[in-house]
Jmol script that loads the backbone (N, CA, C; Angstrom):
load data "model"
ATOM      1  N   MET A   1     -29.085 -16.987 -19.172  1.00  0.00           N
ATOM      2  CA  MET A   1     -27.762 -17.062 -19.820  1.00  0.00           C
ATOM      3  C   MET A   1     -26.860 -16.266 -19.255  1.00  0.00           C
ATOM      4  N   GLN A   2     -25.623 -16.595 -18.961  1.00  0.00           N
ATOM      5  CA  GLN A   2     -24.663 -15.728 -18.279  1.00  0.00           C
ATOM      6  C   GLN A   2     -23.671 -15.117 -19.252  1.00  0.00           C
ATOM      7  N   ALA A   3     -23.442 -13.813 -18.876  1.00  0.00           N
ATOM      8  CA  ALA A   3     -22.719 -13.045 -19.725  1.00  0.00           C
ATOM      9  C   ALA A   3     -21.095 -13.602 -19.793  1.00  0.00           C
ATOM     10  N   LYS A   4     -20.431 -13.235 -21.036  1.00  0.00           N
ATOM     11  CA  LYS A   4     -19.067 -13.547 -21.209  1.00  0.00           C
ATOM     12  C   LYS A   4     -18.185 -12.619 -20.446  1.00  0.00           C
ATOM     13  N   LEU A   5     -17.432 -13.130 -19.357  1.00  0.00           N
ATOM     14  CA  LEU A   5     -16.523 -12.369 -18.704  1.00  0.00           C
ATOM     15  C   LEU A   5     -15.197 -11.924 -19.500  1.00  0.00           C
ATOM     16  N   HIS A   6     -14.862 -10.736 -19.394  1.00  0.00           N
ATOM     17  CA  HIS A   6     -13.702 -10.051 -20.022  1.00  0.00           C
ATOM     18  C   HIS A   6     -12.480  -9.938 -19.036  1.00  0.00           C
ATOM     19  N   ILE A   7     -12.789 -10.236 -17.882  1.00  0.00           N
ATOM     20  CA  ILE A   7     -11.873  -9.952 -16.606  1.00  0.00           C
ATOM     21  C   ILE A   7     -11.555 -11.426 -16.082  1.00  0.00           C
ATOM     22  N   LYS A   8     -10.232 -11.596 -15.872  1.00  0.00           N
ATOM     23  CA  LYS A   8      -9.760 -12.884 -15.363  1.00  0.00           C
ATOM     24  C   LYS A   8      -8.892 -12.734 -14.070  1.00  0.00           C
ATOM     25  N   LYS A   9      -8.853 -13.614 -13.187  1.00  0.00           N
ATOM     26  CA  LYS A   9      -7.940 -13.532 -12.084  1.00  0.00           C
ATOM     27  C   LYS A   9      -6.489 -13.100 -12.441  1.00  0.00           C
ATOM     28  N   GLY A  10      -5.780 -12.146 -11.863  1.00  0.00           N
ATOM     29  CA  GLY A  10      -4.473 -11.773 -12.141  1.00  0.00           C
ATOM     30  C   GLY A  10      -4.354 -10.612 -13.111  1.00  0.00           C
ATOM     31  N   ASP A  11      -5.539 -10.107 -13.886  1.00  0.00           N
ATOM     32  CA  ASP A  11      -5.413  -9.136 -14.590  1.00  0.00           C
ATOM     33  C   ASP A  11      -5.280  -7.605 -13.984  1.00  0.00           C
ATOM     34  N   THR A  12      -4.791  -6.851 -14.474  1.00  0.00           N
ATOM     35  CA  THR A  12      -4.681  -5.360 -13.992  1.00  0.00           C
ATOM     36  C   THR A  12      -5.823  -4.652 -14.579  1.00  0.00           C
ATOM     37  N   VAL A  13      -6.609  -4.017 -13.766  1.00  0.00           N
ATOM     38  CA  VAL A  13      -7.856  -3.293 -14.247  1.00  0.00           C
ATOM     39  C   VAL A  13      -7.955  -2.003 -13.704  1.00  0.00           C
ATOM     40  N   LYS A  14      -8.740  -1.171 -14.339  1.00  0.00           N
ATOM     41  CA  LYS A  14      -8.970   0.191 -13.881  1.00  0.00           C
ATOM     42  C   LYS A  14     -10.463   0.386 -13.752  1.00  0.00           C
ATOM     43  N   VAL A  15     -10.787   1.212 -12.712  1.00  0.00           N
ATOM     44  CA  VAL A  15     -12.353   1.340 -12.205  1.00  0.00           C
ATOM     45  C   VAL A  15     -12.668   2.611 -13.176  1.00  0.00           C
ATOM     46  N   ILE A  16     -13.785   2.393 -13.814  1.00  0.00           N
ATOM     47  CA  ILE A  16     -14.249   3.442 -14.914  1.00  0.00           C
ATOM     48  C   ILE A  16     -15.532   4.295 -14.319  1.00  0.00           C
ATOM     49  N   ALA A  17     -16.110   3.851 -13.188  1.00  0.00           N
ATOM     50  CA  ALA A  17     -17.338   4.321 -12.752  1.00  0.00           C
ATOM     51  C   ALA A  17     -17.396   4.161 -11.227  1.00  0.00           C
ATOM     52  N   GLY A  18     -18.080   5.017 -10.532  1.00  0.00           N
ATOM     53  CA  GLY A  18     -18.363   4.909  -9.129  1.00  0.00           C
ATOM     54  C   GLY A  18     -17.323   5.759  -8.355  1.00  0.00           C
ATOM     55  N   ASN A  19     -17.561   5.386  -6.969  1.00  0.00           N
ATOM     56  CA  ASN A  19     -16.627   6.082  -6.028  1.00  0.00           C
ATOM     57  C   ASN A  19     -15.082   6.113  -6.310  1.00  0.00           C
ATOM     58  N   GLU A  20     -14.804   4.706  -6.772  1.00  0.00           N
ATOM     59  CA  GLU A  20     -13.311   4.435  -6.889  1.00  0.00           C
ATOM     60  C   GLU A  20     -12.819   4.850  -8.367  1.00  0.00           C
ATOM     61  N   LYS A  21     -13.591   5.651  -9.084  1.00  0.00           N
ATOM     62  CA  LYS A  21     -13.166   5.782 -10.451  1.00  0.00           C
ATOM     63  C   LYS A  21     -11.759   6.378 -10.631  1.00  0.00           C
ATOM     64  N   GLY A  22     -10.940   5.753 -11.531  1.00  0.00           N
ATOM     65  CA  GLY A  22      -9.584   6.105 -11.808  1.00  0.00           C
ATOM     66  C   GLY A  22      -8.604   5.244 -11.076  1.00  0.00           C
ATOM     67  N   SER A  23      -9.077   4.631 -10.064  1.00  0.00           N
ATOM     68  CA  SER A  23      -8.054   3.817  -9.404  1.00  0.00           C
ATOM     69  C   SER A  23      -7.767   2.380 -10.142  1.00  0.00           C
ATOM     70  N   GLN A  24      -6.562   1.788  -9.853  1.00  0.00           N
ATOM     71  CA  GLN A  24      -6.228   0.590 -10.579  1.00  0.00           C
ATOM     72  C   GLN A  24      -5.762  -0.417  -9.605  1.00  0.00           C
ATOM     73  N   GLY A  25      -5.984  -1.732  -9.970  1.00  0.00           N
ATOM     74  CA  GLY A  25      -5.488  -2.725  -9.062  1.00  0.00           C
ATOM     75  C   GLY A  25      -5.527  -4.178  -9.741  1.00  0.00           C
ATOM     76  N   LYS A  26      -4.930  -5.045  -9.080  1.00  0.00           N
ATOM     77  CA  LYS A  26      -4.883  -6.478  -9.672  1.00  0.00           C
ATOM     78  C   LYS A  26      -6.129  -7.237  -9.172  1.00  0.00           C
ATOM     79  N   VAL A  27      -6.766  -7.986 -10.182  1.00  0.00           N
ATOM     80  CA  VAL A  27      -7.808  -8.939  -9.812  1.00  0.00           C
ATOM     81  C   VAL A  27      -7.487  -9.930  -8.965  1.00  0.00           C
ATOM     82  N   LEU A  28      -7.970 -10.066  -7.615  1.00  0.00           N
ATOM     83  CA  LEU A  28      -7.670 -11.089  -6.721  1.00  0.00           C
ATOM     84  C   LEU A  28      -8.677 -12.367  -6.980  1.00  0.00           C
ATOM     85  N   GLU A  29      -9.843 -11.989  -7.222  1.00  0.00           N
ATOM     86  CA  GLU A  29     -10.907 -13.119  -7.434  1.00  0.00           C
ATOM     87  C   GLU A  29     -12.001 -12.768  -8.335  1.00  0.00           C
ATOM     88  N   VAL A  30     -12.700 -13.505  -9.005  1.00  0.00           N
ATOM     89  CA  VAL A  30     -13.796 -13.304  -9.892  1.00  0.00           C
ATOM     90  C   VAL A  30     -14.886 -14.123  -9.465  1.00  0.00           C
ATOM     91  N   TYR A  31     -16.056 -13.528  -9.378  1.00  0.00           N
ATOM     92  CA  TYR A  31     -17.469 -14.305  -9.032  1.00  0.00           C
ATOM     93  C   TYR A  31     -18.384 -14.208 -10.287  1.00  0.00           C
ATOM     94  N   PRO A  32     -18.077 -15.105 -11.228  1.00  0.00           N
ATOM     95  CA  PRO A  32     -18.990 -15.101 -12.335  1.00  0.00           C
ATOM     96  C   PRO A  32     -20.496 -14.991 -12.172  1.00  0.00           C
ATOM     97  N   GLU A  33     -21.046 -15.829 -11.202  1.00  0.00           N
ATOM     98  CA  GLU A  33     -22.438 -15.911 -10.938  1.00  0.00           C
ATOM     99  C   GLU A  33     -23.016 -14.515 -10.410  1.00  0.00           C
ATOM    100  N   LYS A  34     -22.248 -13.945  -9.880  1.00  0.00           N
ATOM    101  CA  LYS A  34     -22.746 -12.454  -9.331  1.00  0.00           C
ATOM    102  C   LYS A  34     -22.203 -11.230 -10.236  1.00  0.00           C
ATOM    103  N   LEU A  35     -21.482 -11.627 -11.259  1.00  0.00           N
ATOM    104  CA  LEU A  35     -20.761 -10.663 -12.177  1.00  0.00           C
ATOM    105  C   LEU A  35     -19.945  -9.528 -11.414  1.00  0.00           C
ATOM    106  N   ARG A  36     -19.224  -9.987 -10.483  1.00  0.00           N
ATOM    107  CA  ARG A  36     -18.371  -9.174  -9.507  1.00  0.00           C
ATOM    108  C   ARG A  36     -17.038  -9.688  -9.505  1.00  0.00           C
ATOM    109  N   ALA A  37     -16.088  -8.747  -9.317  1.00  0.00           N
ATOM    110  CA  ALA A  37     -14.601  -9.042  -9.109  1.00  0.00           C
ATOM    111  C   ALA A  37     -14.055  -8.435  -7.891  1.00  0.00           C
ATOM    112  N   LEU A  38     -13.100  -9.111  -7.193  1.00  0.00           N
ATOM    113  CA  LEU A  38     -12.403  -8.481  -6.050  1.00  0.00           C
ATOM    114  C   LEU A  38     -11.067  -7.979  -6.467  1.00  0.00           C
ATOM    115  N   VAL A  39     -10.852  -6.554  -6.326  1.00  0.00           N
ATOM    116  CA  VAL A  39      -9.806  -5.954  -6.881  1.00  0.00           C
ATOM    117  C   VAL A  39      -8.949  -5.430  -5.729  1.00  0.00           C
ATOM    118  N   GLU A  40      -7.712  -5.671  -5.626  1.00  0.00           N
ATOM    119  CA  GLU A  40      -6.775  -5.247  -4.706  1.00  0.00           C
ATOM    120  C   GLU A  40      -6.664  -3.730  -4.577  1.00  0.00           C
ATOM    121  N   GLY A  41      -7.065  -3.309  -3.288  1.00  0.00           N
ATOM    122  CA  GLY A  41      -6.893  -1.899  -2.836  1.00  0.00           C
ATOM    123  C   GLY A  41      -8.153  -1.189  -3.377  1.00  0.00           C
ATOM    124  N   VAL A  42      -9.088  -1.724  -3.829  1.00  0.00           N
ATOM    125  CA  VAL A  42     -10.328  -0.936  -4.463  1.00  0.00           C
ATOM    126  C   VAL A  42     -11.439  -1.263  -3.701  1.00  0.00           C
ATOM    127  N   ASN A  43     -12.467  -0.453  -3.417  1.00  0.00           N
ATOM    128  CA  ASN A  43     -13.587  -0.721  -2.702  1.00  0.00           C
ATOM    129  C   ASN A  43     -13.569  -1.215  -1.301  1.00  0.00           C
ATOM    130  N   MET A  44     -12.667  -0.582  -0.625  1.00  0.00           N
ATOM    131  CA  MET A  44     -12.410  -1.046   0.786  1.00  0.00           C
ATOM    132  C   MET A  44     -13.483  -0.762   1.797  1.00  0.00           C
ATOM    133  N   VAL A  45     -13.776  -1.785   2.578  1.00  0.00           N
ATOM    134  CA  VAL A  45     -14.816  -1.693   3.522  1.00  0.00           C
ATOM    135  C   VAL A  45     -14.424  -2.101   5.033  1.00  0.00           C
ATOM    136  N   SER A  46     -15.016  -1.433   6.088  1.00  0.00           N
ATOM    137  CA  SER A  46     -14.429  -1.710   7.467  1.00  0.00           C
ATOM    138  C   SER A  46     -15.278  -2.974   7.872  1.00  0.00           C
ATOM    139  N   LYS A  47     -14.437  -3.970   8.324  1.00  0.00           N
ATOM    140  CA  LYS A  47     -15.266  -5.102   8.906  1.00  0.00           C
ATOM    141  C   LYS A  47     -15.013  -5.243  10.356  1.00  0.00           C
ATOM    142  N   HIS A  48     -16.038  -5.131  11.098  1.00  0.00           N
ATOM    143  CA  HIS A  48     -16.030  -5.239  12.739  1.00  0.00           C
ATOM    144  C   HIS A  48     -15.985  -6.522  13.061  1.00  0.00           C
ATOM    145  N   THR A  49     -14.929  -7.006  13.868  1.00  0.00           N
ATOM    146  CA  THR A  49     -14.696  -8.411  14.277  1.00  0.00           C
ATOM    147  C   THR A  49     -14.692  -8.477  15.877  1.00  0.00           C
ATOM    148  N   LYS A  50     -15.356  -9.506  16.355  1.00  0.00           N
ATOM    149  CA  LYS A  50     -15.407  -9.709  17.816  1.00  0.00           C
ATOM    150  C   LYS A  50     -14.054 -10.369  18.074  1.00  0.00           C
ATOM    151  N   PRO A  51     -13.582 -10.272  19.412  1.00  0.00           N
ATOM    152  CA  PRO A  51     -12.308 -10.984  19.720  1.00  0.00           C
ATOM    153  C   PRO A  51     -12.707 -12.496  19.835  1.00  0.00           C
ATOM    154  N   ASN A  52     -11.844 -13.387  19.333  1.00  0.00           N
ATOM    155  CA  ASN A  52     -11.920 -14.795  19.267  1.00  0.00           C
ATOM    156  C   ASN A  52     -10.602 -15.527  19.329  1.00  0.00           C
ATOM    157  N   ALA A  53     -10.507 -16.734  19.279  1.00  0.00           N
ATOM    158  CA  ALA A  53      -9.290 -17.485  19.563  1.00  0.00           C
ATOM    159  C   ALA A  53      -8.135 -16.987  18.593  1.00  0.00           C
ATOM    160  N   ALA A  54      -8.554 -16.923  17.376  1.00  0.00           N
ATOM    161  CA  ALA A  54      -7.622 -16.574  16.400  1.00  0.00           C
ATOM    162  C   ALA A  54      -7.162 -15.044  16.337  1.00  0.00           C
ATOM    163  N   ASN A  55      -8.073 -14.240  16.808  1.00  0.00           N
ATOM    164  CA  ASN A  55      -7.933 -12.692  16.984  1.00  0.00           C
ATOM    165  C   ASN A  55      -8.227 -12.227  18.353  1.00  0.00           C
ATOM    166  N   PRO A  56      -7.596 -12.458  19.265  1.00  0.00           N
ATOM    167  CA  PRO A  56      -7.996 -12.088  20.591  1.00  0.00           C
ATOM    168  C   PRO A  56      -8.266 -10.644  20.892  1.00  0.00           C
ATOM    169  N   GLN A  57      -7.549  -9.792  20.039  1.00  0.00           N
ATOM    170  CA  GLN A  57      -7.857  -8.316  20.129  1.00  0.00           C
ATOM    171  C   GLN A  57      -9.157  -8.006  19.586  1.00  0.00           C
ATOM    172  N   GLY A  58      -9.572  -8.626  18.483  1.00  0.00           N
ATOM    173  CA  GLY A  58     -10.835  -8.005  17.901  1.00  0.00           C
ATOM    174  C   GLY A  58     -10.575  -6.834  17.030  1.00  0.00           C
ATOM    175  N   GLY A  59     -11.606  -5.918  16.756  1.00  0.00           N
ATOM    176  CA  GLY A  59     -11.227  -4.670  16.223  1.00  0.00           C
ATOM    177  C   GLY A  59     -11.996  -4.445  14.790  1.00  0.00           C
ATOM    178  N   ILE A  60     -11.430  -3.529  14.179  1.00  0.00           N
ATOM    179  CA  ILE A  60     -11.994  -3.092  12.703  1.00  0.00           C
ATOM    180  C   ILE A  60     -10.864  -3.436  11.817  1.00  0.00           C
ATOM    181  N   LEU A  61     -11.297  -4.234  10.863  1.00  0.00           N
ATOM    182  CA  LEU A  61     -10.457  -4.561   9.764  1.00  0.00           C
ATOM    183  C   LEU A  61     -10.809  -4.062   8.451  1.00  0.00           C
ATOM    184  N   LYS A  62      -9.864  -3.555   7.648  1.00  0.00           N
ATOM    185  CA  LYS A  62     -10.193  -3.028   6.312  1.00  0.00           C
ATOM    186  C   LYS A  62      -9.958  -4.029   5.315  1.00  0.00           C
ATOM    187  N   LYS A  63     -10.956  -4.342   4.393  1.00  0.00           N
ATOM    188  CA  LYS A  63     -10.801  -5.393   3.391  1.00  0.00           C
ATOM    189  C   LYS A  63     -11.435  -5.074   2.167  1.00  0.00           C
ATOM    190  N   GLU A  64     -11.087  -5.706   1.080  1.00  0.00           N
ATOM    191  CA  GLU A  64     -11.632  -5.440  -0.281  1.00  0.00           C
ATOM    192  C   GLU A  64     -13.292  -6.047  -0.328  1.00  0.00           C
ATOM    193  N   ALA A  65     -14.006  -5.330  -1.047  1.00  0.00           N
ATOM    194  CA  ALA A  65     -15.511  -5.832  -1.268  1.00  0.00           C
ATOM    195  C   ALA A  65     -15.461  -5.924  -2.778  1.00  0.00           C
ATOM    196  N   PRO A  66     -16.240  -6.942  -3.179  1.00  0.00           N
ATOM    197  CA  PRO A  66     -16.363  -7.076  -4.721  1.00  0.00           C
ATOM    198  C   PRO A  66     -17.013  -5.800  -5.342  1.00  0.00           C
ATOM    199  N   ILE A  67     -16.600  -5.637  -6.629  1.00  0.00           N
ATOM    200  CA  ILE A  67     -17.032  -4.532  -7.319  1.00  0.00           C
ATOM    201  C   ILE A  67     -17.670  -5.265  -8.732  1.00  0.00           C
ATOM    202  N   HIS A  68     -18.787  -4.518  -9.388  1.00  0.00           N
ATOM    203  CA  HIS A  68     -19.391  -5.017 -10.538  1.00  0.00           C
ATOM    204  C   HIS A  68     -18.456  -4.961 -11.606  1.00  0.00           C
ATOM    205  N   ILE A  69     -18.471  -5.918 -12.406  1.00  0.00           N
ATOM    206  CA  ILE A  69     -17.474  -6.007 -13.540  1.00  0.00           C
ATOM    207  C   ILE A  69     -17.778  -4.806 -14.692  1.00  0.00           C
ATOM    208  N   SER A  70     -19.022  -4.421 -14.647  1.00  0.00           N
ATOM    209  CA  SER A  70     -19.442  -3.277 -15.707  1.00  0.00           C
ATOM    210  C   SER A  70     -18.487  -2.048 -15.291  1.00  0.00           C
ATOM    211  N   ASN A  71     -18.027  -1.935 -14.015  1.00  0.00           N
ATOM    212  CA  ASN A  71     -17.312  -0.628 -13.767  1.00  0.00           C
ATOM    213  C   ASN A  71     -15.728  -1.006 -13.872  1.00  0.00           C
ATOM    214  N   LEU A  72     -15.420  -2.099 -14.547  1.00  0.00           N
ATOM    215  CA  LEU A  72     -13.937  -2.254 -14.664  1.00  0.00           C
ATOM    216  C   LEU A  72     -13.609  -2.404 -16.041  1.00  0.00           C
ATOM    217  N   MET A  73     -12.374  -1.901 -16.302  1.00  0.00           N
ATOM    218  CA  MET A  73     -11.767  -2.132 -17.764  1.00  0.00           C
ATOM    219  C   MET A  73     -10.421  -2.839 -17.613  1.00  0.00           C
ATOM    220  N   VAL A  74      -9.993  -3.603 -18.460  1.00  0.00           N
ATOM    221  CA  VAL A  74      -8.590  -4.090 -18.382  1.00  0.00           C
ATOM    222  C   VAL A  74      -7.690  -3.189 -18.896  1.00  0.00           C
ATOM    223  N   VAL A  75      -6.477  -3.230 -18.297  1.00  0.00           N
ATOM    224  CA  VAL A  75      -5.439  -2.309 -18.572  1.00  0.00           C
ATOM    225  C   VAL A  75      -4.446  -3.112 -19.287  1.00  0.00           C
ATOM    226  N   ASP A  76      -3.952  -2.613 -20.571  1.00  0.00           N
ATOM    227  CA  ASP A  76      -3.004  -3.351 -21.366  1.00  0.00           C
ATOM    228  C   ASP A  76      -1.547  -3.025 -20.773  1.00  0.00           C
ATOM    229  N   GLY A  77      -0.552  -3.627 -21.596  1.00  0.00           N
ATOM    230  CA  GLY A  77       0.758  -3.440 -21.220  1.00  0.00           C
ATOM    231  C   GLY A  77       1.330  -2.066 -21.178  1.00  0.00           C
ATOM    232  N   LYS A  78       0.754  -1.093 -21.803  1.00  0.00           N
ATOM    233  CA  LYS A  78       1.085   0.471 -21.962  1.00  0.00           C
ATOM    234  C   LYS A  78       0.394   1.130 -20.728  1.00  0.00           C
ATOM    235  N   GLY A  79      -0.476   0.571 -20.025  1.00  0.00           N
ATOM    236  CA  GLY A  79      -1.157   1.229 -19.027  1.00  0.00           C
ATOM    237  C   GLY A  79      -2.496   1.764 -19.479  1.00  0.00           C
ATOM    238  N   ASN A  80      -2.961   1.445 -20.750  1.00  0.00           N
ATOM    239  CA  ASN A  80      -4.208   2.085 -21.167  1.00  0.00           C
ATOM    240  C   ASN A  80      -5.415   1.301 -20.908  1.00  0.00           C
ATOM    241  N   ALA A  81      -6.473   1.821 -20.436  1.00  0.00           N
ATOM    242  CA  ALA A  81      -7.745   1.082 -20.122  1.00  0.00           C
ATOM    243  C   ALA A  81      -8.312   0.654 -21.708  1.00  0.00           C
ATOM    244  N   THR A  82      -8.518  -0.686 -21.852  1.00  0.00           N
ATOM    245  CA  THR A  82      -8.883  -0.982 -23.144  1.00  0.00           C
ATOM    246  C   THR A  82     -10.038  -2.103 -23.168  1.00  0.00           C
ATOM    247  N   ARG A  83     -10.699  -2.271 -24.269  1.00  0.00           N
ATOM    248  CA  ARG A  83     -11.549  -3.415 -24.598  1.00  0.00           C
ATOM    249  C   ARG A  83     -10.939  -4.665 -24.863  1.00  0.00           C
ATOM    250  N   ILE A  84     -11.435  -5.771 -24.607  1.00  0.00           N
ATOM    251  CA  ILE A  84     -10.818  -7.062 -24.991  1.00  0.00           C
ATOM    252  C   ILE A  84     -11.426  -7.837 -26.064  1.00  0.00           C
ATOM    253  N   GLY A  85     -10.589  -8.193 -26.953  1.00  0.00           N
ATOM    254  CA  GLY A  85     -11.112  -9.041 -27.924  1.00  0.00           C
ATOM    255  C   GLY A  85     -10.534 -10.429 -28.005  1.00  0.00           C
ATOM    256  N   ARG A  86     -10.999 -11.306 -28.704  1.00  0.00           N
ATOM    257  CA  ARG A  86     -10.373 -12.673 -28.634  1.00  0.00           C
ATOM    258  C   ARG A  86     -10.258 -13.157 -30.130  1.00  0.00           C
ATOM    259  N   LYS A  87      -8.965 -13.592 -30.407  1.00  0.00           N
ATOM    260  CA  LYS A  87      -8.550 -14.115 -31.750  1.00  0.00           C
ATOM    261  C   LYS A  87      -7.659 -15.265 -31.704  1.00  0.00           C
ATOM    262  N   ARG A  88      -7.593 -16.042 -32.727  1.00  0.00           N
ATOM    263  CA  ARG A  88      -6.624 -17.156 -32.896  1.00  0.00           C
ATOM    264  C   ARG A  88      -5.212 -16.626 -33.140  1.00  0.00           C
ATOM    265  N   ASP A  89      -4.123 -17.195 -32.581  1.00  0.00           N
ATOM    266  CA  ASP A  89      -2.773 -16.864 -32.784  1.00  0.00           C
ATOM    267  C   ASP A  89      -2.258 -17.747 -33.899  1.00  0.00           C
ATOM    268  N   GLU A  90      -1.055 -17.638 -34.149  1.00  0.00           N
ATOM    269  CA  GLU A  90      -0.435 -18.519 -35.430  1.00  0.00           C
ATOM    270  C   GLU A  90      -0.423 -20.025 -35.085  1.00  0.00           C
ATOM    271  N   LYS A  91      -0.662 -20.386 -33.925  1.00  0.00           N
ATOM    272  CA  LYS A  91      -0.721 -21.751 -33.433  1.00  0.00           C
ATOM    273  C   LYS A  91      -2.077 -22.212 -33.392  1.00  0.00           C
ATOM    274  N   GLY A  92      -3.062 -21.325 -33.552  1.00  0.00           N
ATOM    275  CA  GLY A  92      -4.568 -21.673 -33.471  1.00  0.00           C
ATOM    276  C   GLY A  92      -5.082 -21.716 -32.134  1.00  0.00           C
ATOM    277  N   LYS A  93      -4.283 -21.060 -31.155  1.00  0.00           N
ATOM    278  CA  LYS A  93      -4.731 -21.114 -29.803  1.00  0.00           C
ATOM    279  C   LYS A  93      -5.540 -19.690 -29.715  1.00  0.00           C
ATOM    280  N   LEU A  94      -6.664 -19.848 -28.911  1.00  0.00           N
ATOM    281  CA  LEU A  94      -7.486 -18.606 -28.724  1.00  0.00           C
ATOM    282  C   LEU A  94      -6.794 -17.735 -27.529  1.00  0.00           C
ATOM    283  N   VAL A  95      -6.498 -16.348 -27.971  1.00  0.00           N
ATOM    284  CA  VAL A  95      -5.907 -15.472 -27.090  1.00  0.00           C
ATOM    285  C   VAL A  95      -6.721 -14.200 -26.963  1.00  0.00           C
ATOM    286  N   ARG A  96      -6.386 -13.562 -25.819  1.00  0.00           N
ATOM    287  CA  ARG A  96      -7.105 -12.266 -25.533  1.00  0.00           C
ATOM    288  C   ARG A  96      -6.113 -11.207 -26.083  1.00  0.00           C
ATOM    289  N   TYR A  97      -6.646 -10.190 -26.724  1.00  0.00           N
ATOM    290  CA  TYR A  97      -5.863  -9.015 -27.135  1.00  0.00           C
ATOM    291  C   TYR A  97      -6.563  -7.698 -27.002  1.00  0.00           C
ATOM    292  N   SER A  98      -5.699  -6.662 -26.871  1.00  0.00           N
ATOM    293  CA  SER A  98      -6.095  -5.129 -26.498  1.00  0.00           C
ATOM    294  C   SER A  98      -6.729  -4.631 -28.022  1.00  0.00           C
ATOM    295  N   LYS A  99      -7.923  -4.205 -27.855  1.00  0.00           N
ATOM    296  CA  LYS A  99      -8.591  -3.739 -29.205  1.00  0.00           C
ATOM    297  C   LYS A  99      -7.960  -2.321 -29.442  1.00  0.00           C
ATOM    298  N   LYS A 100      -7.444  -1.665 -28.525  1.00  0.00           N
ATOM    299  CA  LYS A 100      -6.808  -0.309 -28.691  1.00  0.00           C
ATOM    300  C   LYS A 100      -5.506  -0.432 -29.337  1.00  0.00           C
ATOM    301  N   THR A 101      -4.641  -1.261 -28.831  1.00  0.00           N
ATOM    302  CA  THR A 101      -3.247  -1.410 -29.483  1.00  0.00           C
ATOM    303  C   THR A 101      -3.155  -2.595 -30.242  1.00  0.00           C
ATOM    304  N   GLY A 102      -3.966  -3.747 -30.130  1.00  0.00           N
ATOM    305  CA  GLY A 102      -3.886  -4.997 -30.802  1.00  0.00           C
ATOM    306  C   GLY A 102      -2.861  -5.878 -30.202  1.00  0.00           C
ATOM    307  N   GLU A 103      -2.134  -5.581 -29.115  1.00  0.00           N
ATOM    308  CA  GLU A 103      -1.205  -6.572 -28.377  1.00  0.00           C
ATOM    309  C   GLU A 103      -1.856  -7.647 -27.501  1.00  0.00           C
ATOM    310  N   VAL A 104      -1.292  -8.642 -27.448  1.00  0.00           N
ATOM    311  CA  VAL A 104      -1.846  -9.764 -26.773  1.00  0.00           C
ATOM    312  C   VAL A 104      -1.742  -9.516 -25.307  1.00  0.00           C
ATOM    313  N   ILE A 105      -2.873  -9.996 -24.510  1.00  0.00           N
ATOM    314  CA  ILE A 105      -2.751  -9.697 -23.149  1.00  0.00           C
ATOM    315  C   ILE A 105      -2.592 -11.074 -22.562  1.00  0.00           C
ATOM    316  N   LYS A 106      -1.673 -11.218 -21.694  1.00  0.00           N
ATOM    317  CA  LYS A 106      -1.215 -12.437 -20.965  1.00  0.00           C
ATOM    318  C   LYS A 106      -2.149 -12.659 -19.864  1.00  0.00           C
TER     319      LYS A 106
END
end "model"
wireframe off; spacefill off
backbone 0.3
color backbone group
């Protein structure tokens, strides 16, 4: 059985554990089968590339590597790292909300 993900593409998240603890970024991609997410500017790795037709120079590129979702928390509108809950709004639509402040997360 697969875990329910609390993180979606486009969310702003804060890293709560590991080398990158305290840094924030926007979620670029989510990999549910691996329980990992790609976060902008977090967990940067050096990728060595050979020269080819697209990149004749070759060299070392810096790019993001996926980070486990257990090390991430969603940041609400006020900039606080918070847990996420789900509830129905007035129209009956299921929405995500901040458990700390109660405000709806878009």
